C-alpha positions as CSV (number, residue, x, y, z in Angstrom):
1,M,0.0,0.0,0.0
2,I,1.3,3.4,-0.8
3,H,0.2,6.4,1.2
4,L,0.5,9.8,-0.2
5,R,0.0,13.0,1.8
6,K,0.0,16.5,0.5
7,L,2.7,18.6,2.2
8,G,1.7,22.1,3.3
9,A,4.1,25.0,3.7
10,P,5.2,24.2,7.3
11,E,6.1,20.6,6.3
12,V,8.1,21.8,3.3
13,L,10.0,24.3,5.4
14,I,10.8,21.7,8.1
15,G,12.0,19.3,5.4
16,A,14.2,21.9,3.8
17,I,15.7,22.8,7.2
18,L,16.3,19.1,7.9
19,V,18.1,18.6,4.6
20,L,20.3,21.6,5.1
21,T,21.1,20.6,8.6
22,L,22.1,17.0,7.6
23,A,24.2,18.4,4.8
24,G,26.0,20.9,7.1
25,P,29.3,20.5,8.9
26,A,27.5,19.8,12.2
27,F,26.6,16.3,11.0
28,A,30.0,15.7,9.4
29,Q,32.5,13.7,11.3
30,Q,34.2,16.0,13.8
31,D,38.0,16.3,13.8
32,P,39.1,15.0,17.2
33,C,42.2,17.2,17.0
34,A,40.3,20.4,16.1
35,E,40.7,21.9,19.6
36,N,44.0,20.4,20.6
37,G,46.5,22.3,18.5
38,P,48.9,21.4,15.7
39,V,50.8,18.8,17.7
40,C,47.7,16.6,18.1
41,R,47.2,13.5,15.9
42,L,45.3,10.2,16.0
43,L,47.2,7.4,17.5
44,T,47.8,4.4,15.2
45,A,46.3,1.0,15.9
46,A,49.8,-0.3,16.9
47,E,50.4,2.7,19.2
48,V,47.0,2.2,20.9
49,S,47.7,-1.5,21.3
50,A,51.2,-0.9,22.8
51,L,49.9,1.8,25.2
52,K,47.0,-0.4,26.4
53,A,49.5,-3.1,27.2
54,R,51.7,-0.7,29.1
55,F,48.8,0.6,31.1
56,L,47.6,-2.9,31.9
57,A,51.1,-3.8,33.0
58,L,51.4,-0.6,35.1
59,Q,48.1,-1.3,36.9
60,A,49.2,-4.9,37.6
61,L,52.2,-3.5,39.4
62,L,50.1,-1.5,41.9
63,P,50.1,-3.0,45.4
64,V,47.0,-4.9,46.6
65,P,46.1,-4.4,50.2
66,D,45.0,-7.2,52.5
67,P,41.8,-8.6,51.0
68,A,40.6,-9.5,54.5
69,R,40.6,-5.8,55.4
70,W,40.1,-3.9,52.1
71,A,37.9,-4.4,49.0
72,V,37.2,-2.6,45.8
73,P,34.0,-0.5,46.2
74,P,31.0,-1.9,44.2
75,G,30.3,-0.1,41.0
76,L,33.8,1.2,40.4
77,S,34.1,1.8,36.7
78,K,37.1,1.3,34.5
79,A,36.8,4.9,33.5
80,M,37.8,5.9,37.1
81,T,40.8,3.6,37.2
82,M,42.0,3.2,33.6
83,D,40.7,6.1,31.5
84,F,42.8,5.3,28.4
85,V,41.6,1.7,28.2
86,A,38.0,2.7,29.0
87,E,38.0,5.4,26.3
88,F,39.4,2.9,23.7
89,E,36.9,0.2,24.6
90,A,34.1,2.8,24.3
91,G,35.2,3.5,20.8
92,G,36.5,7.0,21.4
93,A,39.0,8.7,19.1
94,M,42.5,8.0,20.5
95,I,44.5,11.2,20.1
96,S,47.8,12.3,21.4
97,G,50.4,15.0,21.5
98,S,53.1,14.5,18.9
99,W,56.8,15.4,19.2
100,P,59.9,14.6,17.1
101,G,60.6,11.7,19.5
102,G,57.1,10.1,19.2
103,A,53.5,10.5,20.5
104,F,51.8,10.0,23.8
105,T,48.4,10.3,25.3
106,E,47.3,12.7,28.0
107,R,45.2,9.9,29.5
108,N,48.3,8.6,31.2
109,S,47.3,7.4,34.6
110,V,45.9,4.2,36.1
111,G,44.6,3.8,39.6
112,A,42.9,1.7,42.3
113,I,40.5,2.3,45.1
114,Y,39.9,0.2,48.2
115,D,37.4,0.7,51.0
116,G,37.9,-0.7,54.5
117,L,35.6,-3.7,55.2
118,V,35.2,-2.5,58.8
119,K,33.1,0.7,58.5
120,P,33.7,3.6,61.0
121,V,31.2,3.9,63.8
122,S,28.6,6.5,62.9
123,K,28.5,9.5,65.1
124,A,26.2,11.7,63.1
125,K,22.9,10.6,64.7
126,D,21.4,14.1,64.4
127,P,21.5,15.6,60.9
128,K,21.4,19.0,62.5
129,E,24.8,18.5,64.0
130,P,27.1,19.6,61.1
131,L,30.3,18.9,63.1
132,A,29.3,15.3,63.7
133,A,28.5,14.9,60.0
134,I,31.9,16.3,59.0
135,E,33.6,14.0,61.4
136,Q,31.7,11.0,59.9
137,M,32.7,12.1,56.4
138,Q,36.4,12.4,57.4
139,A,36.2,9.0,59.0
140,E,34.9,7.4,55.8
141,I,37.6,9.1,53.7
142,G,40.2,8.0,56.1
143,N,38.9,4.4,55.7
144,R,39.9,4.4,52.0
145,I,43.1,3.6,50.1
146,E,43.6,5.4,46.8
147,M,46.4,4.8,44.4
148,R,47.4,6.5,41.2
149,A,50.3,5.8,38.9
150,E,51.3,7.9,35.9
151,L,53.2,6.7,32.8
152,L,55.3,9.6,31.4
153,P,57.0,9.8,28.1
154,H,59.8,11.9,29.5
155,A,61.8,12.3,32.7
156,Y,59.8,13.4,35.7
157,L,59.8,17.2,35.8
158,V,60.8,18.8,39.1
159,D,60.5,22.5,40.2
160,T,63.2,25.1,40.0
161,I,63.0,27.7,42.8
162,D,65.4,30.7,42.7
163,G,67.6,28.8,40.3
164,V,67.8,25.8,42.6
165,V,66.3,22.4,41.6
166,V,63.8,21.4,44.2
167,E,62.7,17.8,43.9
168,V,60.5,17.8,47.0
169,T,58.3,20.8,47.3
170,E,56.0,19.6,50.1
171,S,57.3,21.4,53.2
172,E,56.1,18.6,55.6
173,A,57.7,15.8,53.6
174,T,59.2,13.0,55.6
175,D,61.0,9.7,55.0
176,I,62.8,11.1,51.9
177,E,64.8,8.5,49.9
178,K,66.8,9.6,46.9
179,A,68.7,7.9,44.2
180,P,69.5,8.9,40.6
181,T,66.5,7.0,39.3
182,F,64.3,6.8,42.4
183,L,62.7,9.3,44.7
184,S,60.3,8.5,47.5
185,Y,58.8,10.5,50.3
186,M,55.7,10.8,52.6
187,F,53.6,13.9,53.1
188,S,50.2,15.2,54.2
189,E,50.9,14.0,57.8
190,G,52.0,10.6,56.6
191,T,48.8,9.8,54.8
192,C,50.3,10.1,51.3
193,L,53.3,8.3,49.8
194,R,54.9,9.4,46.5
195,M,57.4,7.2,44.5
196,I,59.0,8.3,41.3
197,F,60.8,5.7,39.2
198,G,63.2,6.7,36.5
199,P,65.3,9.9,35.8
200,R,64.2,13.4,36.9
201,T,65.0,16.7,35.4
């Protein structure tokens, strides 16, 4: 069966707008590097595969806390712990900065999050007590381990202050260990540990 319908002026106008819109640049494939400067380019399939393997290997090196005391929180997405891999698996355009020595992605970190299996005792019985609510929130944050590791295509960059190279800028840093290709120290009242592997400049 064929159904014919006479188009009035509004339908013709809408149809013309739709045709012009579909033919316009908005519906053309966007250049993923359009807003990222001249050094941006698409990563090749081989580069994506190699980087994915490096990030998986880096995540595998992260320490795993005692499973009897710590567990990965439910619903933790790969996008929160491996953004490069998550973006690739979602079909995103894999772009990078490009230099004479090669190309590298800005999505260069992997991570892990663990929550304590023993939950802190709740003190915020009255929602009108903001101090108790803040203390409860701090207790929950203090009951979590967060790790992040970055893969850099260059030597770790340190600060220069008054012409002097300063590798540790945290004033309260403790337990500092230095070697030509390793730097480690604790800060934030001993709650954070930073380790840098490889050369620094």
